[in-house]
PyMOL Python script that loads the backbone (N, CA, C, O; Angstrom):
from pymol import cmd

cmd.read_pdbstr("""\
ATOM      1  N   MET A   1      -1.190   2.660 -18.238  1.00  0.00           N
ATOM      2  CA  MET A   1      -0.753   2.591 -17.310  1.00  0.00           C
ATOM      3  C   MET A   1      -2.295   1.818 -16.697  1.00  0.00           C
ATOM      4  O   MET A   1      -3.396   2.315 -16.458  1.00  0.00           O
ATOM      5  N   ALA A   2      -1.738   0.283 -16.575  1.00  0.00           N
ATOM      6  CA  ALA A   2      -2.706  -0.116 -15.918  1.00  0.00           C
ATOM      7  C   ALA A   2      -3.163  -0.145 -14.265  1.00  0.00           C
ATOM      8  O   ALA A   2      -4.249  -0.093 -13.688  1.00  0.00           O
ATOM      9  N   ALA A   3      -2.135  -0.226 -13.947  1.00  0.00           N
ATOM     10  CA  ALA A   3      -1.569  -0.540 -12.636  1.00  0.00           C
ATOM     11  C   ALA A   3      -0.262  -0.364 -11.785  1.00  0.00           C
ATOM     12  O   ALA A   3       0.480  -1.208 -12.286  1.00  0.00           O
ATOM     13  N   SER A   4       0.236   0.076 -11.073  1.00  0.00           N
ATOM     14  CA  SER A   4       1.572   1.077 -10.968  1.00  0.00           C
ATOM     15  C   SER A   4       1.756   0.928  -9.178  1.00  0.00           C
ATOM     16  O   SER A   4       1.075   1.584  -8.390  1.00  0.00           O
ATOM     17  N   THR A   5       3.121  -0.356  -8.651  1.00  0.00           N
ATOM     18  CA  THR A   5       2.847   0.429  -6.869  1.00  0.00           C
ATOM     19  C   THR A   5       4.796   0.796  -6.948  1.00  0.00           C
ATOM     20  O   THR A   5       5.656   0.473  -7.766  1.00  0.00           O
ATOM     21  N   THR A   6       4.830   1.504  -5.814  1.00  0.00           N
ATOM     22  CA  THR A   6       6.541   1.725  -5.835  1.00  0.00           C
ATOM     23  C   THR A   6       6.431   0.788  -3.429  1.00  0.00           C
ATOM     24  O   THR A   6       5.812   0.814  -2.366  1.00  0.00           O
ATOM     25  N   ILE A   7       7.914   0.047  -4.378  1.00  0.00           N
ATOM     26  CA  ILE A   7       7.916  -0.648  -2.936  1.00  0.00           C
ATOM     27  C   ILE A   7       9.254   0.243  -2.841  1.00  0.00           C
ATOM     28  O   ILE A   7      10.074   0.556  -3.704  1.00  0.00           O
ATOM     29  N   TRP A   8       9.167   0.531  -1.483  1.00  0.00           N
ATOM     30  CA  TRP A   8      10.541   1.113  -0.123  1.00  0.00           C
ATOM     31  C   TRP A   8      10.628   0.290   0.109  1.00  0.00           C
ATOM     32  O   TRP A   8       9.768  -0.588   0.027  1.00  0.00           O
ATOM     33  N   LEU A   9      12.709   0.115   0.872  1.00  0.00           N
ATOM     34  CA  LEU A   9      13.431  -1.163   1.224  1.00  0.00           C
ATOM     35  C   LEU A   9      13.538  -0.557   2.322  1.00  0.00           C
ATOM     36  O   LEU A   9      13.444   0.568   1.831  1.00  0.00           O
ATOM     37  N   ASP A  10      13.706  -0.282   3.847  1.00  0.00           N
ATOM     38  CA  ASP A  10      14.372   0.077   4.425  1.00  0.00           C
ATOM     39  C   ASP A  10      15.477  -1.444   4.957  1.00  0.00           C
ATOM     40  O   ASP A  10      14.741  -2.423   4.830  1.00  0.00           O
ATOM     41  N   LYS A  11      15.973  -1.610   5.137  1.00  0.00           N
ATOM     42  CA  LYS A  11      17.139  -2.945   5.385  1.00  0.00           C
ATOM     43  C   LYS A  11      17.278  -2.642   6.652  1.00  0.00           C
ATOM     44  O   LYS A  11      17.363  -3.739   7.206  1.00  0.00           O
ATOM     45  N   ALA A  12      17.353  -1.811   7.460  1.00  0.00           N
ATOM     46  CA  ALA A  12      17.848  -1.505   8.591  1.00  0.00           C
ATOM     47  C   ALA A  12      17.291  -1.852   9.504  1.00  0.00           C
ATOM     48  O   ALA A  12      17.854  -2.149  10.557  1.00  0.00           O
ATOM     49  N   ASN A  13      15.557  -1.912   9.239  1.00  0.00           N
ATOM     50  CA  ASN A  13      14.996  -2.339   9.930  1.00  0.00           C
ATOM     51  C   ASN A  13      13.575  -3.199   9.548  1.00  0.00           C
ATOM     52  O   ASN A  13      12.396  -3.170   9.901  1.00  0.00           O
ATOM     53  N   LYS A  14      14.354  -3.921   8.679  1.00  0.00           N
ATOM     54  CA  LYS A  14      13.417  -5.448   6.994  1.00  0.00           C
ATOM     55  C   LYS A  14      12.087  -5.383   7.707  1.00  0.00           C
ATOM     56  O   LYS A  14      11.277  -6.160   8.213  1.00  0.00           O
ATOM     57  N   THR A  15      12.284  -3.778   7.458  1.00  0.00           N
ATOM     58  CA  THR A  15      10.391  -3.735   6.818  1.00  0.00           C
ATOM     59  C   THR A  15      10.834  -3.111   5.634  1.00  0.00           C
ATOM     60  O   THR A  15      11.676  -2.220   5.745  1.00  0.00           O
ATOM     61  N   ALA A  16      10.214  -3.573   3.996  1.00  0.00           N
ATOM     62  CA  ALA A  16       9.210  -2.645   3.227  1.00  0.00           C
ATOM     63  C   ALA A  16       7.934  -2.116   2.986  1.00  0.00           C
ATOM     64  O   ALA A  16       6.918  -2.666   3.411  1.00  0.00           O
ATOM     65  N   GLU A  17       7.921  -0.760   2.126  1.00  0.00           N
ATOM     66  CA  GLU A  17       6.613  -0.263   2.102  1.00  0.00           C
ATOM     67  C   GLU A  17       6.022  -0.179   1.406  1.00  0.00           C
ATOM     68  O   GLU A  17       6.628   0.291   0.443  1.00  0.00           O
ATOM     69  N   PHE A  18       4.489  -0.451   1.074  1.00  0.00           N
ATOM     70  CA  PHE A  18       3.962  -0.087  -0.168  1.00  0.00           C
ATOM     71  C   PHE A  18       3.485   1.038  -0.531  1.00  0.00           C
ATOM     72  O   PHE A  18       2.570   1.504   0.148  1.00  0.00           O
ATOM     73  N   GLU A  19       3.961   1.760  -1.668  1.00  0.00           N
ATOM     74  CA  GLU A  19       3.244   2.960  -1.728  1.00  0.00           C
ATOM     75  C   GLU A  19       3.737   4.059  -2.804  1.00  0.00           C
ATOM     76  O   GLU A  19       4.943   4.303  -2.747  1.00  0.00           O
ATOM     77  N   PRO A  20       3.058   4.696  -3.690  1.00  0.00           N
ATOM     78  CA  PRO A  20       1.240   4.467  -3.374  1.00  0.00           C
ATOM     79  C   PRO A  20       1.261   2.808  -3.932  1.00  0.00           C
ATOM     80  O   PRO A  20       2.403   2.354  -4.014  1.00  0.00           O
ATOM     81  N   VAL A  21       0.557   2.207  -4.178  1.00  0.00           N
ATOM     82  CA  VAL A  21      -0.442   1.527  -5.087  1.00  0.00           C
ATOM     83  C   VAL A  21      -1.866   2.374  -5.440  1.00  0.00           C
ATOM     84  O   VAL A  21      -2.667   3.076  -4.824  1.00  0.00           O
ATOM     85  N   GLY A  22      -1.631   1.741  -7.165  1.00  0.00           N
ATOM     86  CA  GLY A  22      -3.265   1.990  -7.673  1.00  0.00           C
ATOM     87  C   GLY A  22      -2.697   1.104  -8.759  1.00  0.00           C
ATOM     88  O   GLY A  22      -1.654   0.535  -9.080  1.00  0.00           O
ATOM     89  N   THR A  23      -4.854   1.434  -9.434  1.00  0.00           N
ATOM     90  CA  THR A  23      -5.176   0.502 -10.115  1.00  0.00           C
ATOM     91  C   THR A  23      -6.055   1.928 -10.901  1.00  0.00           C
ATOM     92  O   THR A  23      -7.041   2.565 -10.531  1.00  0.00           O
ATOM     93  N   HIS A  24      -5.096   2.050 -12.228  1.00  0.00           N
ATOM     94  CA  HIS A  24      -6.802   2.839 -13.302  1.00  0.00           C
ATOM     95  C   HIS A  24      -8.025   2.149 -13.523  1.00  0.00           C
ATOM     96  O   HIS A  24      -8.082   0.948 -13.784  1.00  0.00           O
ATOM     97  N   ARG A  25      -9.519   3.309 -13.366  1.00  0.00           N
ATOM     98  CA  ARG A  25     -10.412   2.830 -13.376  1.00  0.00           C
ATOM     99  C   ARG A  25     -10.890   1.649 -14.027  1.00  0.00           C
ATOM    100  O   ARG A  25     -11.277   0.555 -13.616  1.00  0.00           O
ATOM    101  N   ASP A  26     -10.696   2.404 -15.666  1.00  0.00           N
ATOM    102  CA  ASP A  26     -11.082   0.232 -16.191  1.00  0.00           C
ATOM    103  C   ASP A  26      -9.597  -1.073 -15.745  1.00  0.00           C
ATOM    104  O   ASP A  26      -9.307  -2.188 -16.181  1.00  0.00           O
ATOM    105  N   TYR A  27      -9.285  -0.598 -15.196  1.00  0.00           N
ATOM    106  CA  TYR A  27      -8.247  -2.502 -14.918  1.00  0.00           C
ATOM    107  C   TYR A  27      -8.722  -2.584 -13.691  1.00  0.00           C
ATOM    108  O   TYR A  27      -7.923  -3.078 -12.896  1.00  0.00           O
ATOM    109  N   ARG A  28      -9.627  -2.308 -13.310  1.00  0.00           N
ATOM    110  CA  ARG A  28     -10.151  -2.528 -11.523  1.00  0.00           C
ATOM    111  C   ARG A  28     -10.302  -3.983 -11.263  1.00  0.00           C
ATOM    112  O   ARG A  28     -10.394  -4.746 -12.225  1.00  0.00           O
ATOM    113  N   ARG A  29     -10.336  -4.431 -10.049  1.00  0.00           N
ATOM    114  CA  ARG A  29     -11.088  -5.635 -10.161  1.00  0.00           C
ATOM    115  C   ARG A  29     -11.065  -6.885 -10.828  1.00  0.00           C
ATOM    116  O   ARG A  29     -12.069  -7.540 -11.108  1.00  0.00           O
ATOM    117  N   LEU A  30      -9.479  -7.309 -11.161  1.00  0.00           N
ATOM    118  CA  LEU A  30      -9.085  -7.569 -12.469  1.00  0.00           C
ATOM    119  C   LEU A  30      -7.616  -8.360 -11.619  1.00  0.00           C
ATOM    120  O   LEU A  30      -6.533  -8.416 -12.202  1.00  0.00           O
ATOM    121  N   GLY A  31      -7.718  -8.657 -10.869  1.00  0.00           N
ATOM    122  CA  GLY A  31      -6.181  -8.911  -9.736  1.00  0.00           C
ATOM    123  C   GLY A  31      -4.700  -8.216 -10.088  1.00  0.00           C
ATOM    124  O   GLY A  31      -3.656  -8.264  -9.437  1.00  0.00           O
ATOM    125  N   LEU A  32      -4.943  -7.667 -11.136  1.00  0.00           N
ATOM    126  CA  LEU A  32      -3.926  -6.741 -11.113  1.00  0.00           C
ATOM    127  C   LEU A  32      -2.914  -6.269  -9.785  1.00  0.00           C
ATOM    128  O   LEU A  32      -1.731  -6.580  -9.920  1.00  0.00           O
ATOM    129  N   ALA A  33      -3.273  -5.583  -8.587  1.00  0.00           N
ATOM    130  CA  ALA A  33      -3.148  -4.327  -7.826  1.00  0.00           C
ATOM    131  C   ALA A  33      -2.801  -6.084  -7.036  1.00  0.00           C
ATOM    132  O   ALA A  33      -1.682  -6.338  -6.588  1.00  0.00           O
ATOM    133  N   ARG A  34      -3.757  -6.941  -7.002  1.00  0.00           N
ATOM    134  CA  ARG A  34      -2.628  -8.675  -6.091  1.00  0.00           C
ATOM    135  C   ARG A  34      -1.949  -9.462  -6.375  1.00  0.00           C
ATOM    136  O   ARG A  34      -1.694 -10.540  -5.838  1.00  0.00           O
ATOM    137  N   ALA A  35      -1.503  -8.888  -7.462  1.00  0.00           N
ATOM    138  CA  ALA A  35      -0.409  -9.458  -8.046  1.00  0.00           C
ATOM    139  C   ALA A  35       0.679  -9.240  -7.960  1.00  0.00           C
ATOM    140  O   ALA A  35       1.596 -10.060  -8.012  1.00  0.00           O
ATOM    141  N   MET A  36       0.787  -7.415  -7.726  1.00  0.00           N
ATOM    142  CA  MET A  36       1.835  -6.400  -8.156  1.00  0.00           C
ATOM    143  C   MET A  36       1.836  -6.386  -6.517  1.00  0.00           C
ATOM    144  O   MET A  36       2.895  -5.819  -6.247  1.00  0.00           O
ATOM    145  N   LEU A  37       1.169  -6.732  -5.256  1.00  0.00           N
ATOM    146  CA  LEU A  37       1.295  -6.399  -3.997  1.00  0.00           C
ATOM    147  C   LEU A  37       2.581  -8.114  -3.708  1.00  0.00           C
ATOM    148  O   LEU A  37       3.678  -8.321  -3.190  1.00  0.00           O
ATOM    149  N   LEU A  38       1.364  -9.033  -4.532  1.00  0.00           N
ATOM    150  CA  LEU A  38       2.205 -11.190  -3.734  1.00  0.00           C
ATOM    151  C   LEU A  38       3.859 -10.893  -4.702  1.00  0.00           C
ATOM    152  O   LEU A  38       4.881 -10.957  -4.018  1.00  0.00           O
ATOM    153  N   HIS A  39       4.013 -10.596  -6.180  1.00  0.00           N
ATOM    154  CA  HIS A  39       5.283 -10.045  -6.245  1.00  0.00           C
ATOM    155  C   HIS A  39       6.438  -9.272  -5.551  1.00  0.00           C
ATOM    156  O   HIS A  39       7.650  -9.413  -5.386  1.00  0.00           O
ATOM    157  N   GLY A  40       5.265  -8.206  -5.159  1.00  0.00           N
ATOM    158  CA  GLY A  40       6.209  -7.144  -3.932  1.00  0.00           C
ATOM    159  C   GLY A  40       6.757  -7.194  -3.275  1.00  0.00           C
ATOM    160  O   GLY A  40       7.875  -6.776  -2.974  1.00  0.00           O
ATOM    161  N   MET A  41       5.601  -8.086  -2.672  1.00  0.00           N
ATOM    162  CA  MET A  41       5.952  -9.066  -0.835  1.00  0.00           C
ATOM    163  C   MET A  41       7.503 -10.039  -1.176  1.00  0.00           C
ATOM    164  O   MET A  41       8.585  -9.990  -0.591  1.00  0.00           O
ATOM    165  N   HIS A  42       7.100 -10.815  -2.253  1.00  0.00           N
ATOM    166  CA  HIS A  42       8.174 -11.943  -3.060  1.00  0.00           C
ATOM    167  C   HIS A  42       9.590 -11.531  -2.442  1.00  0.00           C
ATOM    168  O   HIS A  42      10.238 -11.932  -1.476  1.00  0.00           O
ATOM    169  N   LEU A  43       9.855 -10.224  -3.754  1.00  0.00           N
ATOM    170  CA  LEU A  43      10.532  -9.745  -4.403  1.00  0.00           C
ATOM    171  C   LEU A  43      11.200  -8.755  -2.393  1.00  0.00           C
ATOM    172  O   LEU A  43      12.379  -8.863  -2.057  1.00  0.00           O
ATOM    173  N   ALA A  44      10.463  -8.193  -1.745  1.00  0.00           N
ATOM    174  CA  ALA A  44      11.019  -7.484  -0.758  1.00  0.00           C
ATOM    175  C   ALA A  44      11.476  -9.119   0.615  1.00  0.00           C
ATOM    176  O   ALA A  44      12.410  -8.935   1.396  1.00  0.00           O
ATOM    177  N   ARG A  45      10.896 -10.136   0.647  1.00  0.00           N
ATOM    178  CA  ARG A  45      11.532 -10.527   1.412  1.00  0.00           C
ATOM    179  C   ARG A  45      13.052 -11.716   0.983  1.00  0.00           C
ATOM    180  O   ARG A  45      13.758 -12.399   1.725  1.00  0.00           O
ATOM    181  N   ALA A  46      13.062 -11.568  -0.131  1.00  0.00           N
ATOM    182  CA  ALA A  46      13.396 -12.192  -0.652  1.00  0.00           C
ATOM    183  C   ALA A  46      15.044 -10.652  -0.264  1.00  0.00           C
ATOM    184  O   ALA A  46      16.118 -10.871   0.297  1.00  0.00           O
ATOM    185  N   ALA A  47      14.811 -10.042  -0.528  1.00  0.00           N
ATOM    186  CA  ALA A  47      16.389  -8.719  -0.133  1.00  0.00           C
ATOM    187  C   ALA A  47      16.071  -8.265   1.302  1.00  0.00           C
ATOM    188  O   ALA A  47      16.560  -7.203   1.687  1.00  0.00           O
ATOM    189  N   GLY A  48      15.012  -9.245   2.415  1.00  0.00           N
ATOM    190  CA  GLY A  48      15.392  -9.267   3.317  1.00  0.00           C
ATOM    191  C   GLY A  48      14.589  -8.903   4.399  1.00  0.00           C
ATOM    192  O   GLY A  48      14.924  -9.096   5.567  1.00  0.00           O
ATOM    193  N   ALA A  49      13.629  -8.429   4.082  1.00  0.00           N
ATOM    194  CA  ALA A  49      12.241  -7.584   4.461  1.00  0.00           C
ATOM    195  C   ALA A  49      11.680  -9.543   5.470  1.00  0.00           C
ATOM    196  O   ALA A  49      11.811 -10.751   5.272  1.00  0.00           O
ATOM    197  N   THR A  50      11.013  -8.499   6.598  1.00  0.00           N
ATOM    198  CA  THR A  50       9.709  -8.850   7.533  1.00  0.00           C
ATOM    199  C   THR A  50       9.147  -8.493   7.849  1.00  0.00           C
ATOM    200  O   THR A  50       8.643  -8.706   8.952  1.00  0.00           O
ATOM    201  N   HIS A  51       8.810  -7.529   6.882  1.00  0.00           N
ATOM    202  CA  HIS A  51       7.016  -6.994   6.982  1.00  0.00           C
ATOM    203  C   HIS A  51       7.361  -6.163   6.458  1.00  0.00           C
ATOM    204  O   HIS A  51       8.506  -5.720   6.371  1.00  0.00           O
ATOM    205  N   MET A  52       6.439  -5.817   6.026  1.00  0.00           N
ATOM    206  CA  MET A  52       5.388  -5.431   5.068  1.00  0.00           C
ATOM    207  C   MET A  52       4.366  -4.454   5.648  1.00  0.00           C
ATOM    208  O   MET A  52       3.617  -5.074   6.403  1.00  0.00           O
ATOM    209  N   THR A  53       3.993  -2.892   5.564  1.00  0.00           N
ATOM    210  CA  THR A  53       3.084  -1.845   5.742  1.00  0.00           C
ATOM    211  C   THR A  53       2.314  -0.982   4.563  1.00  0.00           C
ATOM    212  O   THR A  53       2.326   0.249   4.593  1.00  0.00           O
ATOM    213  N   VAL A  54       1.987  -1.343   4.057  1.00  0.00           N
ATOM    214  CA  VAL A  54       0.658  -0.629   3.571  1.00  0.00           C
ATOM    215  C   VAL A  54      -0.258   1.073   3.747  1.00  0.00           C
ATOM    216  O   VAL A  54      -1.232   1.325   4.456  1.00  0.00           O
ATOM    217  N   ALA A  55       0.245   1.675   3.134  1.00  0.00           N
ATOM    218  CA  ALA A  55      -1.044   2.758   3.530  1.00  0.00           C
ATOM    219  C   ALA A  55      -2.398   3.173   2.808  1.00  0.00           C
ATOM    220  O   ALA A  55      -2.568   3.493   1.632  1.00  0.00           O
ATOM    221  N   CYS A  56      -3.290   3.079   3.824  1.00  0.00           N
ATOM    222  CA  CYS A  56      -4.924   2.834   3.031  1.00  0.00           C
ATOM    223  C   CYS A  56      -5.367   4.476   4.060  1.00  0.00           C
ATOM    224  O   CYS A  56      -5.973   4.523   5.131  1.00  0.00           O
ATOM    225  N   LEU A  57      -4.675   5.899   3.061  1.00  0.00           N
ATOM    226  CA  LEU A  57      -5.696   6.649   3.511  1.00  0.00           C
ATOM    227  C   LEU A  57      -6.545   7.572   3.366  1.00  0.00           C
ATOM    228  O   LEU A  57      -5.978   8.550   2.877  1.00  0.00           O
ATOM    229  N   GLY A  58      -7.495   7.733   3.524  1.00  0.00           N
ATOM    230  CA  GLY A  58      -9.036   8.379   3.179  1.00  0.00           C
ATOM    231  C   GLY A  58     -10.049   7.343   3.405  1.00  0.00           C
ATOM    232  O   GLY A  58     -11.120   7.192   2.817  1.00  0.00           O
ATOM    233  N   ALA A  59      -9.150   6.147   5.059  1.00  0.00           N
ATOM    234  CA  ALA A  59     -10.339   5.216   5.323  1.00  0.00           C
ATOM    235  C   ALA A  59     -11.205   5.567   6.189  1.00  0.00           C
ATOM    236  O   ALA A  59     -10.659   5.578   7.292  1.00  0.00           O
ATOM    237  N   PRO A  60     -11.996   5.784   6.235  1.00  0.00           N
ATOM    238  CA  PRO A  60     -12.834   4.226   5.445  1.00  0.00           C
ATOM    239  C   PRO A  60     -14.062   4.923   3.767  1.00  0.00           C
ATOM    240  O   PRO A  60     -15.203   4.487   3.619  1.00  0.00           O
ATOM    241  N   GLY A  61     -13.623   5.659   3.084  1.00  0.00           N
ATOM    242  CA  GLY A  61     -13.906   6.304   2.356  1.00  0.00           C
ATOM    243  C   GLY A  61     -13.208   4.708   1.555  1.00  0.00           C
ATOM    244  O   GLY A  61     -14.113   3.936   1.869  1.00  0.00           O
ATOM    245  N   HIS A  62     -12.192   3.849   0.762  1.00  0.00           N
ATOM    246  CA  HIS A  62     -12.061   3.203   0.372  1.00  0.00           C
ATOM    247  C   HIS A  62     -12.399   1.919   0.838  1.00  0.00           C
ATOM    248  O   HIS A  62     -11.420   1.178   0.745  1.00  0.00           O
ATOM    249  N   SER A  63     -13.346   1.381   1.283  1.00  0.00           N
ATOM    250  CA  SER A  63     -12.376  -0.224   1.650  1.00  0.00           C
ATOM    251  C   SER A  63     -12.836  -0.704   0.803  1.00  0.00           C
ATOM    252  O   SER A  63     -13.752  -1.301   1.369  1.00  0.00           O
ATOM    253  N   GLN A  64     -12.944  -0.981  -0.438  1.00  0.00           N
ATOM    254  CA  GLN A  64     -11.807  -2.385  -1.829  1.00  0.00           C
ATOM    255  C   GLN A  64     -10.390  -1.980  -1.572  1.00  0.00           C
ATOM    256  O   GLN A  64      -9.589  -2.833  -1.188  1.00  0.00           O
ATOM    257  N   ALA A  65     -10.110  -1.029  -1.713  1.00  0.00           N
ATOM    258  CA  ALA A  65      -8.811  -1.463  -0.792  1.00  0.00           C
ATOM    259  C   ALA A  65      -8.414  -1.758   0.433  1.00  0.00           C
ATOM    260  O   ALA A  65      -7.242  -2.093   0.608  1.00  0.00           O
ATOM    261  N   ARG A  66      -9.084  -1.706   1.229  1.00  0.00           N
ATOM    262  CA  ARG A  66      -8.812  -1.697   2.339  1.00  0.00           C
ATOM    263  C   ARG A  66      -9.209  -3.637   2.338  1.00  0.00           C
ATOM    264  O   ARG A  66      -8.657  -4.334   3.190  1.00  0.00           O
ATOM    265  N   GLY A  67     -10.022  -4.175   1.475  1.00  0.00           N
ATOM    266  CA  GLY A  67      -9.816  -5.608   1.722  1.00  0.00           C
ATOM    267  C   GLY A  67      -9.048  -6.320   0.781  1.00  0.00           C
ATOM    268  O   GLY A  67      -8.492  -7.418   0.765  1.00  0.00           O
ATOM    269  N   LEU A  68      -9.215  -5.106  -0.222  1.00  0.00           N
ATOM    270  CA  LEU A  68      -7.444  -6.328  -0.939  1.00  0.00           C
ATOM    271  C   LEU A  68      -6.356  -6.606   0.374  1.00  0.00           C
ATOM    272  O   LEU A  68      -5.922  -7.697   0.742  1.00  0.00           O
ATOM    273  N   TYR A  69      -6.073  -5.274   0.938  1.00  0.00           N
ATOM    274  CA  TYR A  69      -4.629  -5.106   1.509  1.00  0.00           C
ATOM    275  C   TYR A  69      -5.001  -6.284   2.441  1.00  0.00           C
ATOM    276  O   TYR A  69      -4.163  -6.999   2.991  1.00  0.00           O
ATOM    277  N   TYR A  70      -6.186  -6.398   2.549  1.00  0.00           N
ATOM    278  CA  TYR A  70      -7.106  -7.887   3.853  1.00  0.00           C
ATOM    279  C   TYR A  70      -6.212  -8.913   3.398  1.00  0.00           C
ATOM    280  O   TYR A  70      -5.335  -9.573   3.955  1.00  0.00           O
ATOM    281  N   SER A  71      -6.795  -8.854   1.921  1.00  0.00           N
ATOM    282  CA  SER A  71      -7.244 -10.412   1.238  1.00  0.00           C
ATOM    283  C   SER A  71      -5.663 -11.095   1.236  1.00  0.00           C
ATOM    284  O   SER A  71      -5.366 -12.288   1.294  1.00  0.00           O
ATOM    285  N   VAL A  72      -4.732  -9.856   1.144  1.00  0.00           N
ATOM    286  CA  VAL A  72      -3.009 -10.435   1.076  1.00  0.00           C
ATOM    287  C   VAL A  72      -2.710 -10.258   2.016  1.00  0.00           C
ATOM    288  O   VAL A  72      -1.503 -10.026   2.095  1.00  0.00           O
ATOM    289  N   GLY A  73      -3.319 -10.235   3.053  1.00  0.00           N
ATOM    290  CA  GLY A  73      -2.932 -10.207   4.531  1.00  0.00           C
ATOM    291  C   GLY A  73      -2.331  -9.389   5.893  1.00  0.00           C
ATOM    292  O   GLY A  73      -1.760  -9.673   6.946  1.00  0.00           O
ATOM    293  N   PHE A  74      -2.960  -7.890   5.007  1.00  0.00           N
ATOM    294  CA  PHE A  74      -2.110  -7.346   5.412  1.00  0.00           C
ATOM    295  C   PHE A  74      -3.279  -6.907   6.082  1.00  0.00           C
ATOM    296  O   PHE A  74      -4.354  -6.736   5.508  1.00  0.00           O
ATOM    297  N   ARG A  75      -2.975  -6.625   7.943  1.00  0.00           N
ATOM    298  CA  ARG A  75      -3.781  -6.170   8.999  1.00  0.00           C
ATOM    299  C   ARG A  75      -3.936  -5.039   9.667  1.00  0.00           C
ATOM    300  O   ARG A  75      -2.782  -4.714   9.946  1.00  0.00           O
ATOM    301  N   GLU A  76      -4.621  -4.279  10.076  1.00  0.00           N
ATOM    302  CA  GLU A  76      -5.262  -3.057  10.623  1.00  0.00           C
ATOM    303  C   GLU A  76      -3.797  -2.246  11.663  1.00  0.00           C
ATOM    304  O   GLU A  76      -3.260  -3.341  11.822  1.00  0.00           O
ATOM    305  N   LEU A  77      -3.183  -1.624  12.144  1.00  0.00           N
ATOM    306  CA  LEU A  77      -2.253  -1.535  12.938  1.00  0.00           C
ATOM    307  C   LEU A  77      -2.319  -0.251  13.367  1.00  0.00           C
ATOM    308  O   LEU A  77      -1.450   0.265  14.070  1.00  0.00           O
ATOM    309  N   VAL A  78      -3.229   0.256  13.011  1.00  0.00           N
ATOM    310  CA  VAL A  78      -3.164   2.530  12.908  1.00  0.00           C
ATOM    311  C   VAL A  78      -3.880   2.642  12.030  1.00  0.00           C
ATOM    312  O   VAL A  78      -4.012   2.084  10.941  1.00  0.00           O
ATOM    313  N   ARG A  79      -4.763   4.046  12.973  1.00  0.00           N
ATOM    314  CA  ARG A  79      -5.873   4.393  11.890  1.00  0.00           C
ATOM    315  C   ARG A  79      -5.297   6.205  12.186  1.00  0.00           C
ATOM    316  O   ARG A  79      -5.536   7.123  12.971  1.00  0.00           O
ATOM    317  N   ASP A  80      -4.845   6.061  11.565  1.00  0.00           N
ATOM    318  CA  ASP A  80      -3.843   7.987  11.888  1.00  0.00           C
ATOM    319  C   ASP A  80      -4.829   8.748  11.056  1.00  0.00           C
ATOM    320  O   ASP A  80      -5.202   7.999  10.153  1.00  0.00           O
ATOM    321  N   ALA A  81      -5.394   9.886  10.979  1.00  0.00           N
ATOM    322  CA  ALA A  81      -5.788  10.525  10.271  1.00  0.00           C
ATOM    323  C   ALA A  81      -4.697  11.887  10.109  1.00  0.00           C
ATOM    324  O   ALA A  81      -4.296  12.369  11.168  1.00  0.00           O
ATOM    325  N   PRO A  82      -4.305  12.392   9.051  1.00  0.00           N
ATOM    326  CA  PRO A  82      -3.118  12.652   7.699  1.00  0.00           C
ATOM    327  C   PRO A  82      -3.618  13.889   8.440  1.00  0.00           C
ATOM    328  O   PRO A  82      -4.721  14.005   8.975  1.00  0.00           O
ATOM    329  N   LEU A  83      -2.019  15.371   8.360  1.00  0.00           N
ATOM    330  CA  LEU A  83      -2.901  16.359   8.670  1.00  0.00           C
ATOM    331  C   LEU A  83      -2.064  16.924   7.821  1.00  0.00           C
ATOM    332  O   LEU A  83      -1.182  16.400   7.141  1.00  0.00           O
ATOM    333  N   ILE A  84      -2.491  18.348   7.928  1.00  0.00           N
ATOM    334  CA  ILE A  84      -2.203  19.036   6.890  1.00  0.00           C
ATOM    335  C   ILE A  84      -2.860  20.816   7.655  1.00  0.00           C
ATOM    336  O   ILE A  84      -3.747  21.166   8.434  1.00  0.00           O
ATOM    337  N   LYS A  85      -1.623  21.580   6.724  1.00  0.00           N
ATOM    338  CA  LYS A  85      -1.566  23.436   6.827  1.00  0.00           C
ATOM    339  C   LYS A  85      -0.845  23.494   5.595  1.00  0.00           C
ATOM    340  O   LYS A  85       0.118  23.086   4.945  1.00  0.00           O
ATOM    341  N   THR A  86      -2.208  24.492   5.656  1.00  0.00           N
ATOM    342  CA  THR A  86      -3.143  25.333   4.576  1.00  0.00           C
ATOM    343  C   THR A  86      -2.067  26.606   4.284  1.00  0.00           C
ATOM    344  O   THR A  86      -1.353  26.672   5.284  1.00  0.00           O
ATOM    345  N   THR A  87      -1.727  27.494   3.445  1.00  0.00           N
ATOM    346  CA  THR A  87      -0.625  28.657   3.531  1.00  0.00           C
ATOM    347  C   THR A  87      -1.078  29.403   3.922  1.00  0.00           C
ATOM    348  O   THR A  87      -0.213  30.186   4.314  1.00  0.00           O
ATOM    349  N   ALA A  88      -2.776  30.045   4.278  1.00  0.00           N
ATOM    350  CA  ALA A  88      -3.510  30.848   4.650  1.00  0.00           C
ATOM    351  C   ALA A  88      -3.232  31.050   5.873  1.00  0.00           C
ATOM    352  O   ALA A  88      -3.110  30.115   6.665  1.00  0.00           O
ATOM    353  N   GLY A  89      -3.103  32.185   6.176  1.00  0.00           N
ATOM    354  CA  GLY A  89      -3.146  32.329   7.520  1.00  0.00           C
ATOM    355  C   GLY A  89      -2.155  32.023   8.807  1.00  0.00           C
ATOM    356  O   GLY A  89      -2.377  31.934  10.014  1.00  0.00           O
ATOM    357  N   SER A  90      -0.398  31.845   7.626  1.00  0.00           N
ATOM    358  CA  SER A  90       0.596  31.083   8.216  1.00  0.00           C
ATOM    359  C   SER A  90       1.365  32.160   8.962  1.00  0.00           C
ATOM    360  O   SER A  90       2.355  31.861   9.630  1.00  0.00           O
TER     361      SER A  90
END
""", "prot")
cmd.dss("prot")
cmd.show_as("cartoon", "prot")
cmd.util.cbc("prot")
cmd.orient("prot")
């Protein structure tokens, strides 16, 4: 598999979320993820979505991913840090 994404459609809130989005390292910079996102946004819009979201976890470590998302129209909304709980010391 060269690239993949899942689109989660929330009809009640008219929102589609792309998560995860990924491209195999041997196939990056070929426009595959961009094509997936654009086609997915077209499908989501046809299904009634008026808002699209994508999570760019690990930012600023993933500047290329952020650049991709910006290039198809996404803009930063919030920059949250993921939370983790280890089992040690529970």
